[in-house]
N, C-alpha and C positions, 0 to 999 in steps of 0.2 A: 638081267643078270641076277643070279642067286646070291643070297647074303652068305658070307663064310666067317666063322670064328677061327682065328689064327692065333698060335702062340707066338708073341712078339720075340721071344727069346730065340726060337728055332725056326719060324716062319711055316711050322707045320700046321696044315689045315686040320683043325679039331672036328669041325662039323660043318656041313653045308645045309642051308636052309632053302626050301623051295620058295619061289615067288608066291605072292598071294594077291588076290583081287582087291580093289577098294572095299567091296561088300564083305569079304572075308575078314578084313581088318576092323570094319565097323561092328561085325557081329561079335568078334572077339572083344571089342572094347565094351560093347553093351554087356556081355556076359560078365566081364570082370567088374563092371560097375554094379550090376545087379548082385553080385557075390558080396562085394565090398559093403554094400547097404544092409545086406542080410547079416553080415558079420558085425558091423557097427552097431546094429540094434540089440544085439545080445548083451546081457548084463556082463560087467567086467569079470565077475567070479566065474561065470561059465566059460569065457574065453580064456582066462587064466588056466582053468583045468585043462582045456584043449591044448593050450600052448605047453603046459607042463607035461602032458602025455606024449606030446610030439618030441619033446626034448629028451 
């Protein structure tokens, strides 16, 4: 069964997400972890500049 995002006030389905395999989930988690580690090792000043530009 696919996952759905539903507006609780109206019951409207906002988006439907396809199912994924266990391997796809593990790959996504590994990519997120690698990105987090890369981000966490940047100096705080560099991270602050990036966040400031995004804001």
